[in-house]
C-alpha positions in Angstrom: -78.2 27.3 -37.2 -79.5 26.3 -40.2 -77.4 27.4 -42.8 -77.8 25.9 -46.2 -75.3 25.7 -47.9 -55.0 -2.8 -48.8 -28.2 -44.9 -57.2 -28.1 -48.1 -56.3 -24.2 -48.1 -57.8 -24.7 -52.1 -57.7 -26.6 -52.1 -61.0 -25.2 -48.8 -62.6 -24.0 -51.2 -65.5 -27.6 -52.6 -66.4 -29.5 -48.8 -66.5 -29.1 -49.2 -70.7 -30.9 -51.3 -73.0 -28.1 -53.7 -73.4 -27.9 -53.7 -69.3 -31.6 -54.8 -69.0 -30.5 -57.4 -71.9 -27.9 -58.8 -69.5 -29.7 -58.2 -66.1 -32.6 -60.3 -68.3 -30.0 -63.2 -68.8 -28.4 -63.1 -65.4 -32.1 -63.8 -63.9 -32.4 -66.7 -66.4 -29.0 -68.1 -65.3 -29.2 -67.6 -61.6 -33.0 -69.0 -61.8 -31.9 -72.0 -63.6 -28.7 -72.3 -61.5 -31.3 -72.2 -58.4 -33.3 -75.5 -59.6 -30.9 -77.5 -60.3 -28.9 -76.7 -57.1 -32.2 -77.3 -55.0 -32.6 -80.7 -56.5 -29.0 -81.8 -56.1 -29.0 -81.3 -52.6 -31.9 -79.2 -51.1 -29.4 -77.7 -48.9 -28.0 -75.6 -51.0 -31.5 -73.9 -51.5 -31.6 -71.4 -48.9 -28.3 -69.6 -50.2 -29.6 -70.2 -53.8 -32.5 -68.6 -52.8 -30.9 -65.4 -51.6 -29.3 -65.3 -55.2 -32.8 -64.9 -56.1 -33.8 -62.2 -54.4 -30.6 -60.2 -55.6 -31.6 -61.5 -59.2 -35.2 -60.1 -59.2 -33.9 -56.8 -57.4 -31.3 -56.2 -60.2 -34.4 -56.8 -62.9 -36.4 -54.6 -60.8 -34.1 -52.0 -60.7 -33.9 -52.0 -64.6 -38.3 -52.0 -65.3 -39.0 -49.2 -63.9 -41.2 -47.2 -66.1 -39.8 -44.8 -68.0 -42.4 -42.1 -66.3 -41.8 -43.1 -62.9 -37.1 -42.4 -63.7 -38.3 -38.7 -65.3 -40.7 -38.0 -62.4 -37.6 -35.8 -60.3 -36.9 -33.8 -63.8 -40.6 -33.1 -64.3 -41.0 -32.5 -60.7 -38.3 -29.8 -61.6 -40.0 -28.0 -63.7 -43.2 -26.9 -61.4 -40.8 -26.5 -58.2 -40.6 -23.0 -57.1 -37.6 -20.8 -58.3 -34.5 -20.6 -55.9 -35.3 -16.8 -55.0 -38.6 -18.6 -53.7 -41.0 -17.0 -56.4 -43.1 -18.9 -58.3 -42.0 -20.3 -61.7 -43.1 -18.9 -64.6 -47.3 -19.1 -65.1 -48.3 -20.2 -61.8 -51.0 -18.7 -60.4 -50.9 -16.5 -57.7 -53.3 -17.3 -54.5 -55.8 -14.5 -54.5 -55.3 -11.5 -51.8 -58.7 -10.8 -50.0 -59.6 -6.8 -49.8 -59.4 -5.5 -46.0 -62.4 -5.2 -44.3 -62.9 -2.0 -43.8 -62.3 -0.6 -40.1 -65.6 1.2 -38.7 -65.2 4.5 -36.4 -67.1 4.4 -32.7 -69.7 7.4 -31.2 -66.9 7.3 -29.2 -64.4 8.8 -31.5 -66.5 10.7 -33.3 -67.4 12.8 -30.1 -63.7 13.1 -29.5 -63.0 14.5 -32.7 -66.1 17.2 -32.4 -64.8 17.9 -28.6 -61.7 18.6 -29.4 -62.6 21.4 -32.0 -64.5 23.2 -28.9 -63.2 26.8 -28.7 -62.2 27.6 -32.2 -64.4 30.6 -33.3 -65.2 32.7 -36.1 -62.7 35.5 -37.2 -63.7 39.2 -37.9 -65.3 38.2 -40.8 -67.7 35.5 -39.6 -65.2 32.7 -41.4 -63.9 29.7 -39.8 -61.5 26.7 -40.9 -65.1 24.7 -41.5 -66.8 27.1 -43.6 -63.2 26.6 -45.7 -63.1 22.8 -45.9 -66.5 22.9 -47.2 -65.9 24.9 -49.8 -62.9 23.2 -51.3 -65.5 19.8 -51.7 -67.7 18.3 -54.3 -70.6 18.3 -51.9 -70.6 22.3 -51.9 -71.2 21.8 -55.9 -73.8 19.7 -55.4 -75.1 22.0 -52.9 -74.9 25.1 -54.5 -76.8 23.6 -57.9 -79.5 22.4 -55.4 -79.9 26.0 -53.8 -78.4 28.8 -55.6 -76.1 31.5 -54.9 -72.3 31.5 -55.9 -69.3 29.1 -53.7 -68.0 32.5 -51.9 -71.3 32.8 -50.0 -69.9 29.5 -48.0 -67.1 31.5 -46.6 -69.1 33.5 -44.0 -72.5 31.7 -44.2 -74.0 29.9 -41.0 -71.7 26.9 -40.2 -73.3 24.7 -37.7 -74.3 21.8 -40.2 -70.8 22.3 -42.5 -68.9 21.6 -38.8 -70.9 18.3 -38.2 -70.3 17.3 -41.9 -66.2 18.1 -41.3 -66.5 15.7 -38.4 -67.8 13.0 -40.7 -65.1 13.1 -43.0 -62.5 13.7 -40.3 -63.3 9.9 -39.3 -63.4 8.8 -42.5 -67.8 8.4 -42.2 -69.0 10.6 -44.8 -71.2 8.1 -46.0 -73.2 7.7 -42.8 -72.8 11.3 -41.9 -73.7 12.7 -45.0 -72.6 16.1 -46.0 -74.4 19.6 -46.6 -74.7 23.2 -45.5 -78.5 23.1 -44.8 -80.0 21.3 -41.5 -83.1 20.3 -43.2 -81.7 18.8 -46.4 -79.5 16.9 -44.1 -82.3 15.7 -41.8 -84.3 14.5 -44.7 -81.1 12.9 -46.4 -80.8 10.4 -42.6 -84.9 9.8 -42.8 -84.1 8.7 -46.7 -81.3 6.3 -45.4 -83.8 5.4 -42.8 -82.0 6.1 -40.3 -83.9 8.2 -38.1 -85.1 8.9 -34.5 -86.2 10.3 -31.6 -83.7 8.5 -29.1 -80.8 10.6 -28.1 -78.3 8.8 -28.3 -74.1 9.1 -28.2 -72.7 10.4 -31.7 -75.7 10.9 -33.2 -76.8 14.2 -35.2 -79.7 16.3 -33.5 -81.6 18.7 -35.0 -83.2 21.4 -33.8 -86.1 23.7 -33.4 -85.8 26.6 -31.0 -89.9 26.8 -31.2 -90.5 23.4 -30.1 -91.8 22.3 -33.6 -91.5 18.4 -34.6 -91.5 19.1 -38.8 -88.3 18.9 -40.1 -89.1 22.1 -41.8 -89.0 23.9 -38.7 -85.1 22.7 -38.1 -83.4 25.7 -37.4 -79.8 24.1 -35.9 -77.7 20.8 -36.0 -75.2 19.3 -33.1 -73.6 15.9 -32.3 -75.2 14.4 -29.2 -72.4 13.5 -26.0 -74.6 11.7 -23.8 -78.8 12.0 -22.6 -78.7 13.4 -19.0 -81.8 11.4 -18.5 -83.7 14.4 -17.0 -84.8 15.8 -20.0 -82.0 17.4 -21.5 -78.6 16.0 -23.8 -74.8 17.2 -23.6 -74.3 18.0 -27.3 -71.3 19.8 -29.1 -72.0 22.1 -31.8 -70.6 24.5 -34.0 -71.5 28.1 -34.7 -73.3 28.5 -31.3 -73.4 31.0 -28.7 -70.7 33.7 -29.4 -70.1 31.7 -33.3 -68.1 29.2 -32.1 -67.9 25.3 -31.2 -69.3 24.6 -27.1 -70.5 22.2 -25.3 -74.0 22.5 -24.2 -77.0 21.5 -22.4 -80.2 21.1 -24.4 -83.6 20.4 -23.2 -85.3 17.8 -25.8 -88.5 19.5 -26.0 -86.1 21.3 -28.6 -85.2 18.4 -30.3 -86.7 17.3 -33.8 -85.2 14.1 -34.2 -81.4 12.6 -35.0 -79.4 11.0 -37.4 -77.8 7.6 -36.6 -74.7 7.2 -38.3 -74.0 3.8 -38.5 -70.7 3.3 -36.2 -68.7 0.2 -34.7 -70.9 -1.9 -32.2 
């Protein structure tokens, strides 16, 4: 209906300043001895060469730059703490926001058809009107259309039903929300998501007299499928005896369709 409403120990003694001098003296002594031995007895050169290598190693061990000796200590300053947490002051990597998971048309249809059989109570009230009255959108539509909040309690609720489905699947930004079919259809046009092709999950707007102007709209539902014979299968609220029902409708009574941007 139209209703408005996420260490090398060998050279340990050389590791002081005095040790460094002693090491240098040792190198000089070994070098001089080796040179003399090589002149007096060439065959002694090989063992002396080994001594030279040993002296060289001692010198090298004691001439490592200070910065290099301190490297392990410096590295420890930035090593992760024992509990696995980063050192104090370390920057944590940024966490990318989770991508929004869009519902499918099939999910929307399943939600809508799960309500088939729900009907008005004796006063013409349903949970759909009650839900709508608790939304911020109801306040907005009241400011637009006038009236009082209580009037929604027993108002025509076909559009409140469609709006409820959008909210249930977390897709209100694609379904829109309203109590007045004409204004809801205009919202789809403003979003550039309006057309004349029946698609599963589309919001369908009817005019029983066959009018094609948005102003002619009298009722709204959701397309389940295109039957391919000039009719569509729909699920609608506030139809028949004031209930949620599955219907077959001629496309001749359709003014247009609103298309939520479902997951493909």
